[in-house]
N, C-alpha and C positions, 0 to 999 in steps of 0.2 A: 504494499500499500504506499502511495506517495506521502511524503512528509510535508509537502507544500501546503501552507494554510489557505492560499487563495492566489488569484492573479490580479495584479494592479496595473493600471495604465496611468502614467504620469505625463501630463501635457503642460509644458512650461517653456517659454522662449529663452529663459536664462539657464545656460548649461550648468552652472554651479549648483543651482537649486535642483535641477533634474538629477544630477549625479548624487547630490547629498540625499535626496529622498530615496533614490534607488538603493544606495548603500544601506540607509536606515531600515528600509522595509525588507530588503533581502536578509539583513541580520535578524529580522523578526520572523523569517521563514516564509515570506511571500515571493512569488515569481513576479518580476517587475519588467514591464515594457515601457520605454520612454519615447516621447515625440516632442519635437521642438516647434512644431507649427501645426496649423489646421490641416495643411496638405499631408503632413506625415501621419497625423492622427487618423485621417480618413483611410489610410492604408491598413490600419489595425483591424483584425477580425474581432468585432465586438462580442460575438457569441462566446469567445474564450476568456472574456474579462469579467471579473467579479465586482470591481469598483474602480472609479476614475478619480484622480486628483487633477483638477483643471484650473489653470491660471485664468483669471477673469479678463486680463489684458494680454492679448497675444499680438506681438508686433510684426507679423508677417504680411500684413496688408491683405489677407484673404479671409476676412471675417474675424471677429474677436471671440473671447471665451463664452460670452452670453449667447451669441448666435450658435456657436458649436454645441453648447449645452442643449439648446432646442433640437439640434440635429441628432445628437446622441440619444436624447429621450424619445424622439420620434421613431428611431430604430429599435431601441431597447427601453420601453417604458419602465421596466422593473429595475434598470441599472442605477445603482447609487452613484451620484456624481457630487464629489466634494469640491466646492469652489474655493480657490485661493486668490487673495488679492493683497497688493501693497497699497491700495488706494481705497480703503474701507469707507463706505458711506451707507447710510440707512437706505437710500434709494437703490443702490446696487444690490444690497442684501435682499430687499423686497422683490426686486426684479428676478434675481436668481432663484429665490424660493417659488416665485410665481411660475417659473418655467420648469420647476421640478427638481431643484437642487436638494441634495440630501443634507448638506451642512455647508457652512461658510466660515473659512479660516482666514485670519489676517496675518500678513507678514510683519515682523519676523516670526516665523513659525516656531511654536513650542513643540519640541519633540514628543513629549508625553501626550500632548493633545492630538498630534498627528497619529501616534500609535493607537490611542483609544478610538479615534474616529474611524480609522481604517478597519481596526478589529471589529467595531460594532457594525460597520456597513457590510463587511464580508460575512459576518455572522448572520446578518439579516437576510442576505442572499441564500445562505445555507439553510436557514430555517424555512424560507419560502419553498425551496426545492424539496425539502423533507416533507412539508405539509402537502405539496402537490402529489408526491409519490405515496404519501401516507406512512412512510417508514422513518423510524428513529433508530440509529445504529447503537447497539449496546457498547458500553465502555467497561473494561475490566483489565486487570493485570494478574489476578489470582489464578493459581493452578486449577482450583475447583471450577472456575468459570471457563477456563480454556478447555478443560475436559468436557464440560457441558456443551459448549458450542461446537466442539468436535463431534459430539454425539448428534447434535442437531443437524450439522452439515451432512451426516450420513443418512438422516431421515428425510432431508429436504426434497430429494428427488422422487420420493414415493408418493402414492396417492392414498395410502392407508391412513385412517384416523390416528391422531395422537392426543393423549391426555397429558396436560401440564399441571403438575402439583407444585404447591409452594405457598408460603405465608403471604398475607396481604401486603401489597406494595413492593413485592420483590422483583417485579419485572416480567410477569408471565406473558403479557401482550408482546413485549419485545421478542421473547422466544418464539411466539406464534408468527410474528412478522418475519423472523429469520427463516422459519420453516417454509414460508411462502416465497419470499423474495430471493432466497438462495436455491430455489427449486425450479422445475420446469414450467410452473404456473406464474412466474414472476410478472409476465406481461398481462395477466388477467386480473380481475378484481380481487382485493383483499377486503372483506367486509367483516366488521367487528360488532357483536351484539352483547350487551351486558345483561344477562338474564336476571341479575339481582335488581335491576332498575325497572323490570317489566311486571306490572300487575298481571295476575293470571288471565284476566279477560282481554288483555292486549298482547300477550305473548304469541298467540296463534297468528294474529294479524301481522305482527312484526316479522315472524319467521316465514309464514306462508302467503301473506298478502291476501287481497280480496278482489272480487268482481264488483262492478258497479251495481248498487242496490242490495248488496249482501246484508246490510244492516242500516239502521237509521243513521243518516249522515254520510253514507258511502256514496257520494255523488259521482265518483269516478273510480275506475279500477286502479289498484295499487300493487306494484310488485313488492313481495316480501324479500327478506334478506337472502333466502335460498336462491331465488330467481336472480337477484342482483349479483350473487356470487358465482353464477353459472360459469364453468370453466376455470374458476379460481378457488379461493379458500374462504370458508366461513369460520370465523373465530367466535366461539360461544364461551364468553367469560362468565365465571360463577355459575356454571351449569348445574351445580347441586341445588340451586334455588328454582330450577325450572319446574313448573307445575306437572304433576303426574300424567294428566291428559295430554299435554304437549310432548312429554317424554315418549309416550306411545306413538304419537305421529312422527316424531323425529326418528324413532327406531325404524319405522317403515321406510323412511327416506334413506337411511343407511343400508337397508336391506335391498331396496329396489331402485333407488334413485328417482322415485316418483312421489308426487303429492298433488293434492287438489287445493287451490286457493279457496278461501272462505266464500261461500255462495256459488261455487261452481261444482259441477259433477264431472268435468273434464280434467283429467290429471295432466300434470306438466312433468316432463322428463328433464332432469338437470344432472350435470357432471360437477359435483362439488366435493372438495376435500374438507372434512370437518376436523377442526382442531378445537378442543375444549380445555377449560381450565377451572380450577377451584382451589380454595384454601382450606376447605372442610375435610373432615374425616369421612371418606366415602364408605369404608367398611361399616362404620356406625350407622350412617344414613340408610344403607341397604338393609342392615339388621333391623332398623326401625320401620322399614317399609316406605321410606321417603324418597328412595331412588331405586329405579328398576335394575335388577341384576343383569338382565339381558342387554339393556342399553349400555351399562358399564362395560360389559365384555366386548361390545362392538367398538366403543370409544377407546378402550384401553389396550388396543393392539400393541401400541408402544407407549410407555410412560416416561415422561421427562420430569425430573424434580429440580426446582429452582431453590438454591440455598438462601438462607436469610443473610442479611448483612453481617450478623454476628459471626457467621461462618466464613466470611471473606472480607475481613477488616482492611486488608491491604488495598481494596478497591475504593474505600470510602473517600480518601483524599482526592483521588482521581475524579470521582463522581462529583464531589463538592465543588471542585474548581470548574468543572464543566457547567454545573448549574449556575455558578456565580457568573460565568461568561454570558450565559443565556439571559439571566435577569438583568445584568448590567446593560446588555443591548436593549432590553425591553424598556428600562427606565431611562436610558441615555446617560448613564453616569458610570465613571470608572470605579471599580471596586476590586480589592485584592485582600487575601487572608494574611494575617501575620502568622509566622511559623507556629507560635504557641497555640493559636486558635485552631489551626488545621490539625494539630496533634490532639487537642482536646476534643474536637468533633469526632475524630477517629476512635475515641474511647467511649463515646456516648452509647447508651443502650440501643437507641433507634429501633424500638420494637415495631414501628410502622415501616421499617426498612427503607427502600429507595424513595418511596413517596414521602415519608416523614423527613428524610434527609433534604429533599428538594424544598419542602415547605419551610424547613428551618433556614436553609440558605437564602431563600426568597425573603423571609422576614428580616434576616440580618441586613441584607443589601438595601432593602427599602427603608428600614428604620435608621440606618447608620447616617451619621453627619460628616463622615470623613471617608477618604479613599480607602485607607487600611482598616479592616475589620479587626477589632480587639476583643479581648475576653469580656469586656463590659458589654459589647454588642451581642456576643453569644449568650451571656447571662440574661440580657433583656429578652432575647428571642426565645429562650427556653423556659422563661417564667410562665407558669400556667396563667392563661388569660382569665381575667375576672371582669365582669361587666360593672366596673366602678370607675368614676371619672379619673381617679388618680392612676389607674392601671391601663386605661384606654390609650391608643395611639393619639398623640397630639398632632392632628393633621396640619394645623397651622404652622408648625415648625418645619414642615417638609416643602420642597418645591412641588408645584402643582402636579407634574407628571409622576413624581414619587408618591404623592398623597393619593392620586387616583388609583395606582396599582395597589397600595396598602388598603384603601377602602374596599376595592373590588375583592381582594383576597379575604378580608374580614367578612364582608357581606355574603359572598357566596358560600364560605365555610359555615356561617351561621345558618343559612338556608338549608344546606345539606344536612347539617346536624339535626335540624328541626324535623326533617323528613327521613331520617335514618339512611341517608345516602341515596334515596330514591330519586333519580334524575327526572323521571316523568312527573312525579308529584311536585317536585321542586319547581320545574319549569311552569307547570300549571298555576302554582301558587303565586309566582312573581310575574305572570303574564309574558313569558318568554318561550319562543319555539324551542322544543327539546334539542334540535340539532344545533341551534345557536348556543344554548346553554352548555351542551357537551363540548363544543369548540372553545368556548370561553374558559371552561374548567381546565382543558388541556393547555391553553395558553398560559394560564396562571399556575400550572403545575399541581392543580388540585385533583387531577385524575390521570 
């Protein structure tokens, strides 16, 4: 795997600045292309560029930086373009942002500011690409995780169902994604359904879909998750919570590849690989009659077990730093751990595993008042929240963008707690589409 963090195009008519930025960014791990004029910049293949540093005043007589900005954005609307100027003015900044500039930096450039701005812009591109593909790549250095993903790579090319076991928040969906994207179905859909968030009366509709008129309010036909995943993979998270009636219908799909949408007598044939996951004790549930033995035997052709963070502590610092980069890009502020904080985080119980770690890092980054996160920031973020004025976040002490993220995290966490993590009920209670709520929770690291 390449160690290059991203590709940067530097456009400046001053050679000293071009070379200085090239050297700085290459030391940071970026691949850098330079151009001294609009003409040279037009020769660069933009599809291979992750971010641009563009001088607002180019002296080659063939259009200035503002015009080139518009040209670049017309070709690549998603491309982050950081404008550089030695002639800063409010009017120039307003015009640059109006034309789609990502950021506006004034000369003389501060190296730390350049590093942070480029890192955030490249990270934003990476996040967009991952969201479009639906995949987030796992991070690990521990032997136990290397062995796990070696096992997953051997299973990826099969069509046989796989059952993923592991504690809450340990990364079961990442394992499911690896089974899909590293296999022969990678170009086909990966559809994820959380059975724990589905009331029994909605689970059938979510999985099998319905025909128009199947029930009151069914004004049009709707494809269920099985049909959406045709040719690809359906990931059923928290399958232990699936209603017994739905379990029986799912068993038939595994046996025949066929099902009938609600309100229809005509069966649909699908080619779907089922990957399921749970954190619960399946032997106990089957003994209690809450999960079908025959469905378990179908799903558990292969069983993959995800370890808790307590069993792979050498991965904690790596994950924490990755989460800090993500939230720093989200709030637009540079953040870094002090060595003692990173060591302390690695020794925490973290019973909620990777999910709890991400929440912790997000709280620290949002609530901190300085670049370097200290033990005081860690203590504040790990203090149990109480709904009293003296313990609530004082939003007025934060910049607006930081306060917005802090408020959203608190708000959505409280809503989820109130409805026991049920996304459907939470979305209905706050008047938000379930798909929008799910997306927002993922952005905030709450799911």
